[in-house]
N, C-alpha and C positions, 0 to 999 in steps of 0.2 A: 587506367583509365579510359584507357580507350575502350576495352569490354563493358566498362561501367557507362560512358557514354552510348555503346551501340545498345545497351540495354535499355537504355532512355530514350532513345529516339523508337526502338522499335513499341515502345509502352505509348508513345506518344501518336505512332501515324495508329497502333491498334483504337485508341480514343478516339482518334479522327474518322478513323473506320466506322466507330458505331453508330455513325450519323447516317452515311448510306446504308448502310447494316440496319439499321433500326427502321429504316422507312421502308427497304425489302421486306422486313417480317412481318411490319400492318401489314402489306400489300397481302401477305401471303394469308395472314389470318381471315383477313377479308375475302378471298379465293374459297379458301380452305370453308369455311363457316358457310356463302354461301351455296357452294357447291351441295355441304352435307345438307341444307335444308330444300334445293332446288334440285340439286342433280345438271346444275348449269354450270359451265367453266363461264364466268364473266369475264367473256372475254374483251369488253368494253370498259373495263376497270381505268384503264389510262386513258381514256378519253374523259369518262366521270372527274379522275382527277383533276385533270389539267383544264375542264369545266369550271370546277370549283377553285381553282388557283387564280383562273383569271376573274373570277366574280370578286376574291377574299380582294386582289387588287384592285379593282375599280370602286369598291367598296371605300376603301383606305386612301388610296391615293388619287385618285378623281374625285369621288364625292364626300373624302374629308370625314369617314365614320372614326370612332376611335376603335383600336386595333379587337380589343375581347369582343363587343359586342358584335362586329363585323364574323370574326372568329366563331362565336355561338352561332350567328344568324344561319352562316353557311352549313355547320356541321349539324348543328341539331333539326333545321326545321329546311335548308334546301336541300342537301345531300338524302337526307333518307325520303323526303318526297318525291327527288326524283330516283330513287329506287322503288318505293311502291308505284309511281307513274309507269315504268318501265315491267314490273309484273303485270298489272292490268291491262295494259297495251300492246305488250310485243309479246311475253313470254306464256301467260295465260291461255290463250288464242292458240297457242304452239301445243301446251301441254292437254289441253281440251280433245284436240283432234289428234292426239297419237305421232304428233310428229317426230323426227328422229333428230340425232346427233347434229347431221347436218343442217336440217333446216334452221335447228337453234343456235346453229355456229353461225349461218348465214343472217338470223336475224341480229344477233349479237354484233357483226361486224356493219351493218345498217347503223344499229345505234351507236358504233364507233365511228363509223364516218358521218354519220349527223350530226353529232356533238361537236367534229371538228368543222364541220362546212357553218354550220351556228356561231363557234366561237370565232370563223375566220370572218365571216359577216358582220359579227357584232365589233370587233376588235384588232381587226383585220391581220395578214401573214406575217408581217415583220416583228420579229423577236423585241418584248417588253422587259422592262425591268423586274425583276419578282417581285412579288409581296412582301413588305416588313414582317420579320419573325415576331410572333405573339411574346417571345420570352428576351425579354432584354437582359440588360444588367452585363456584369463582367464574369467572366468565366470562372468554373469553380474550382479551387486549386486542392488538390490533392496530395498525398506524403510523395514525396519525392520532387517536388517541384512540377507537375505533371498537373496538368488544366483540363476539365470538360465541361463543354458547352453546356448553359442551360438548359436548350431546345432537345439537344442530345438526352439528358435525364430526363425531360417530359417525354419523351419517345419511348425509351425505357420504360418508366414508369407506365405509361400508355398501354404499352406491350404486356405488361406483368397483369395489369389490372383485368385488358380484355381478354386476355386466356385464361384467368381465375374464376372471372364472369362468365364466360362459355362454358367451361368446365362445369361448374355449380350449376350452372343453366340445366343442360344437358343431363347431368346426373340426377339431381335431386329435386325438379320441379315439374310441375304434370305437363308443361309445355316441351320441356326435354323429353318428356316420354311420349308428346303427339310427334314430335320433331324426328325421335328413332323410329317411330310407327312410319310417317309418311318416307323417309330415307329407305325403311327395307321395301313398302311396296305400297304406292300413293293410293290407286284404286282398293286397295284394300283396307287401308287405314281411311279412307272415306265410307266406305263401306261400313265401318264401325263406329262412325261418328264424330271421327276428326276430321275440323275445317283444316285440311289443305292447304285451302289459298290465303286463311290465316297466316300458316307457318311457312307459305312461301314468300307471301308479302313482309315479314319479319325479318326471312333470310336475307331479301333483297334490299330491306331498308339498313340492315345491319351492312352488307358488303357496300351498300351507296357510302355508308356514313365513313367505312374504313376507306374508301377510294378517296372522300374528300379530306381524310388525313393524312394520307400517303402526299394529295398534294399539296396542303397545308404546309406539309413538316418540308419537300423538295423546292417551292417556292420561294425561300428566302436564299438560295445560294444556286439558283439556275435564270438565267434569260429565260421566261414565259415565250413557248414556240409552240402555236398550233401542232406542229408536225414532231417536233424533238419530244417533248414531254409526254405523249403519249406512247412513242414509242419506249423510252427510257421506262417509266413505269411496266409497258408490257412485258419487257426483259424479265423482270422481277418476278412472273412465273414460275421460272424455276425453281422458284423457293416450293412452291404449290406444287409444282410436280414432283418435286423433289420427295415431297410429304403424300405421295400418291392421292393428293386431293383427300387426304383423310385426318393425318395427325398434324394438331397445332403446335404441340414442342418440337417437332422436325420441322416443320417450318420455321418457326423461329430461331432454332439453332442453326437452320440452312443459311437464311438472310444475313444473320448476326458476323455467322462464318466468312461468307462470301464480301460482305463490307469489308471486313478486316482483313483477310487478303490481297482483296483489291488495293488497299492502303499499304500493306506490306509490300507489294510487288513495286511500288515506287521507287525501292531501295534500288533496284536491279538497273544499273545504267551502263550497259556494255558498249565497247567502241566501235566503230566502224558501222556495216550497212545493218547488222541485227539491232539497230537500235529501233527503228522505225515498226520493227515488228515487234518489239518486245515491249513497247509502249502503246502500241494498238491493242495487245493481251492485255496491258493494266487498266486499259479505260473500258473493256468491253469484256472484261469476266462474266457478267452476267449473262451474255450473249454463247458466251462457249458453255457456261453451264447449263440455258435453258436445251442445246444441242445434245449435249451429252445426257440430261435428266429426260428430255424425250426420246432421246434412242435408247436408254436403258429401259424406261419405263413400258415401251413398246403398248401391247393390246390391254395391258392392265390399267389404261386410262380412255382406254376407246368409249365408253360406253355404250357400246351397241350391242344389239340382241344377234345371237346367231342366226346367220341365213340372213338379216337384212342389208338392204341396198348402204354401201359406201355414201352413195349420192346418187338421189332422186331425180332426176332430169327430166320435166314435161314430156319428151318425146314430140317437143316442137318440129323436130325433123328440121326442114329448113325454109320453114316457111311456105305462103302462097303466091301468087304472082302479082298480088296487091306488094305483100311484104319487100319482094323484090322490086317490084317498079319503085318502091317510096326510097331503099336504098340506093338504087339507081340515081335518081334525080338527087339523093343528099350527096352523093362521089361527084357528078356531074356538074351540080351547080357553082361550086367555088373556079371552074373553068373562068366564070363570067367574072370574078373577082380578082381587083387589082388591089397593091400596096400590102398592109399590114393586113387586111381581109384576109388574102392569099397565101400570107406567111404562114397566120394562123392557121389555115386550112390545111398546110402541107403535115402537120400532123395527125390528121384523120388518120387516111391509110397506112400510115407508118404504125398508130397505134391498134388499128384494128386488127394487124397482123399479128401483134403482142397477143389483145383477145382471141385471137383466135385459137393462140396456143391454148389456151384456158378451157376453151372449147372441148379441143383435143384432149387432153387431158382429163378434164371434171366432165364436161358434159357426154362424153363418147366413154373415155373410159372408166367414170366412174370415182376416180380420187381427186381430193381434193387438196392442191395447190397452192399455195400464201406465196410461193416465191417467185412466181414466172416475172417480176420485176427484174431479178437479181440477173437472169438469166438475157433479159432486154440489155441491161447495162455491160453484161460482158459482149453482147453483140457490138453495141457502140463502142466500148474502148478498146475491144480488140480489133475494130476498123480504123481507129484514131492509133493504134500502137504502130499498127504495119502500114500505115499512111505513112507516119513519121521518122518510119525505118527503126523501130525500138524493139525491133525482134531479131536477134543473136539469129546472125547467118543471111538476114535477107535486107534486100535494097529499100529503099522506099518504094512501095508501090502503089498506082492508081488505082480510084477511088472502087470501081466494078471487083476486081479482082479481092482488093483487102477484104471488103464486104464479105464476097465470098468464100474467103478462108476465113474469115471471123466465123459466119455461119457453121462452116466445117468446123473447126475447132469447138466450139460452144456446144455441139450437138451430142459429142460423148460426156460434158459435164452433165444432162440430164440424170444421169446414172447417179449423181450425189442425192438427188432424191427420188428416182426411180428405183434405187436398190434397197432402201429402207422401206419404202411402198410394199416390197412382197412379201412382209410381215407384220406391216400398221395399217390402219384405216381410220377413219373418222378423224376425232382429236388428235389422235395419239399422231398420225401424217400430218394433220395440218400444222400441229407445232413444229415438227421436225421441218416440214418445207419453210415454215416462215422464219425460223433461225438459221436455216441454209440461205435463205435470203439476205437476212440482216449480216449474216456473216460477210457476206459478198460485198454488201455497201459497207459497212464497216474496214475490212480487213482491204478491201482491193480501191474500191470506187472513191474514197476520204480517203486515201494515203499520198501523199505531195509523191513518194516514189514511183508510183503507177500511174499519175494523171498530170504531171508538169512535163513542158515542152512538146506538148500535141499539135498535130496539124489533121485538118478533118474539114476538106473543102470537097466538092464536088468537081467532075470533071466540064470541059470548059462547054460540051455540048448540051449538060445540065447545067450549066449555072444559072439560068432564068427559073423563077421559080415555077413559073407555068409549063415550062417546058420538064422541070422536076416532078413534080406532081403527075402528069402524065406518066412518066416510068414509075411511079407509086402505082400509079392505076393498075398496070400491066404487071406487075408483083403482085398486088394485091389480089390481082384476078386469079394469078398463077397458084398464089398459096391458098385460095378457096376455093378454086379446083382438085388441089391436095387433101385438102379437109373434106371436102365431101366424097372425092373416092374412097377415102379410108372409114367413110360410112355407110358404105356399098357393100354389097356384094359378101362374099364366106368371110373378110376381115372385120368388114361392120357387125355384121349378127354373131360374130364372137366377141367383139368388143360389147355391142348392148346386151349379150348375156353376162359378161365379167358383170358389166356395172349393176346389171338389176338382179342377179343372184350368182353371187361369186362362187359360193360352195354347188351350188348347182352348176356350174360352166364347169366346173375343176371335173365333174362326175360325170360330164358329157366329152369329157376329152380333150377341152379347151388348153391351150398353154397359156393359161392366167400370170405366172411370171415373165414370162417372155411378151406378153401380152402389153403388161404393164410397162416393161422396160422401152420397149416399142412405143408406148404413148408420150411417155418422159421425154425421148431422145428426140419423137419428130415436136413437142411441144417447146425443148429450149429451142430447136433449130428455130422454127417459126416465130420466136419471143428474140431469138437475136436478131433474124432477119428487121423484124419491126423497131428494134432498137438502136440499129447501124441505121436506117433511115431516119429515126429521129435524129440522132447527130448529126446525118449530113444534114439533116432540112434544116437547122442550126446553124451549122457550120462549127459547131464545137461539142464537146465533149463535158455534160452538166451532171453531177450525181446527186442534185438536187432532183431530176427528172426522174432517177429510178429509188429513190426512196423507199424502202420497205413499207410506209403505210399507204404511197400512191399505190402499191401493189393490192393492198387490200381494196381500195378502192375501187381498182380494175377487177378484181374478182367479184364484187357485187353489184357492181354494175352489168357484169356478165350472165350474172344469175338473174339479177332481177329482168333482161332482157331475153333471157332463153339461153341457159347454158346449153341445150342441145341443137344448137342453131349456128351457122355460118352466118346468117344474114342478123341474126338478133348481134352477135360480135361486131359487123361493122355500123349496126344502130345505136349500139352504145359508144363507141368512138365518137360518132358523130356529135351524139348526147353529150357527152363529156366535153370535149373541145369546145362544141358552138355555144353550150350554157355560160362559158367563164370567159370565152371569148367576148359573146354579145350582152353579157349583163356584167356582173361581178364578179371576182373571184369568190369560191367558197358555195357558189349555187349548184353548180352538179353535184357536190359533196352533199348537200341536203337534199335536194332532190335523190338520189340514189340510194341517199340514207333513209328518207322516207320509205321509200319502197320496199328498202332490204328488211328493216323492221318492221313492217306489216305482210311479212310474207306468209304468217300464220292465218292471216286474213284472205292472203293471196295464194294457195297454194300451187306451187310450180313457179311463179312469178309470172309476168304482163304473158309469156306465150304462152301460158295454159290458160288464160281465160276465155275461153268461147269453148271447152269441155270442162269448165271447173266445176257449173251445175251438176254436170252428170257424175262427177267425181267427188261430190262429197260423202264424209263419211257419217252414216245415221248419225242423230243426236245422241246423248246417252241417256239410258232412262232414267227418270225421274224416282225419287227415294222410295216413293211408297208404290212403285211398278215393279220388283224385285221379282226375278224367277226365285220359284224354291230354294234351287240351289246359294243363289245371290244371299237367300235370307239368314238362310244356313251357315253359309261363310260369314256374314254379319256378324250371327251373334258369337261364332267361335272368336273372332277378333275381340269383340268387344270383352269377352269374358275373360279373354288375354290380358288385354288393359286393366281391368276392374282386379285381376288378382296379383297384377303387378303395383298395382297402386298401394293394394293392402299391406306387400314387402314394403 
């Protein structure tokens, strides 16, 4: 009887896990198809799913539409139209100027934060009750007394239909033939007469459709949160990465397997101190899978050409005297503030230090890091733990030595992302750093064992907001001086060489692995210092301040302001804090998102505007102006397509 009961529980948990697993599988199908059609990993898919889920809820709950017409409107009209719009306005300009994976990823992050900001402006940041499921009714009874939810059955059916449709389309239709030609070589396919733009638009429409399907599938089970839901869907990228962004069957199997495994793990209930850790693993299995698959995939998903820079900074250096004067005014202006205005301004120098860490890692070192919010959180949490006497063997420490020790302890943690960076670049490194930052948030910042009973207060001589702000300015000046020192002399030339051409730097004798580790360790220290100051400014540790989604916003803001400029980090911090404090929450995300999404029309961001006209690539030759070599290539490709069609 016990064995029978255990088997029954296993089956019930597996059936329950299919609900989340099928949503992850749908997400994987959309990511794989979109990547195969466009060459882009749709990093904004989570935000698209969130936007569709919010729209569905608004139509059904607020405007009282019937459920099915609302679902049809969202899935068949709004979601595909959003995908086509993104293709035309954001990604097509990037493709036409031959932008690398880094610029494409920044544009995707711009879309991500833009949609989040728009949702916050329209519906607020507070979580809302989820949208109703279009599949009501009683559960479907299976042999043995087991039950399967109707919406789970619908999701499994959608997976089967989508997988078969994609397979049939790519294998037996003319569009599938054109799709394979575009995937193999977009330029040559265009020379052969294939409308590559139409193929990309179809890929983006399908990807956005599946994103909306994921949002509608998850909405009935969750509170709609403009930060939590996009992050949850983003974690399902593990499914697509495990499939090497190519195989739909592998993506489906991985998604269903992870969903079932996550449900089965709930049976483990160890006693004692292991319980919180096991529960964290149970609820964050997709985060672990994303980290594991990104580490195992390595350069195979980087999408970069040999010798191409990992990240192309615009060479803004540190701006001119005018930019320095603007930043100085922005930093000194709060000294005349009072009350809430001054308390809001306390975050500007602290956040500027965190953003300086992105300048060091990305702007100077050329390494894409999406996990700097995790290191900032470790600095804040470490300071609080040391001040609270929670570190074994140490008494409660005053704020200044606690902050210093927290920075020194966090700096070596930069190796968590620095070590994988030795063999990874571009998209592969971005996924690893994002997974590391998300793991810090889920396994440390959000766990009661680490965050309960904390004391985080300023020393008596800095208790006043104005005195504390002056101390922050002094630390920011010290941090900026260190960052400028890294960009000067022999070390600065080595970092620039590594960023611009890693293979050439190696050939010139530059210790590239050592430089990468140095950049990540220095970045972790700066982020920890800024995070500790953020905690002291608010006199509390707030895990939401170091949410991984905020880290994505910070990264996009630095790139928009000028990733190669220390002054750009200060300007970005002032804009992020000032816009939200002076207007309403979400405005800063919309502004940064618009500028980051327009990176295809503004190569290098705002810092590169003065020299953009001279740096523009020449326009492509029109079809009638091909060189003789181009005409021969076009005839060869067209002949291949004709022969394949005949077969």
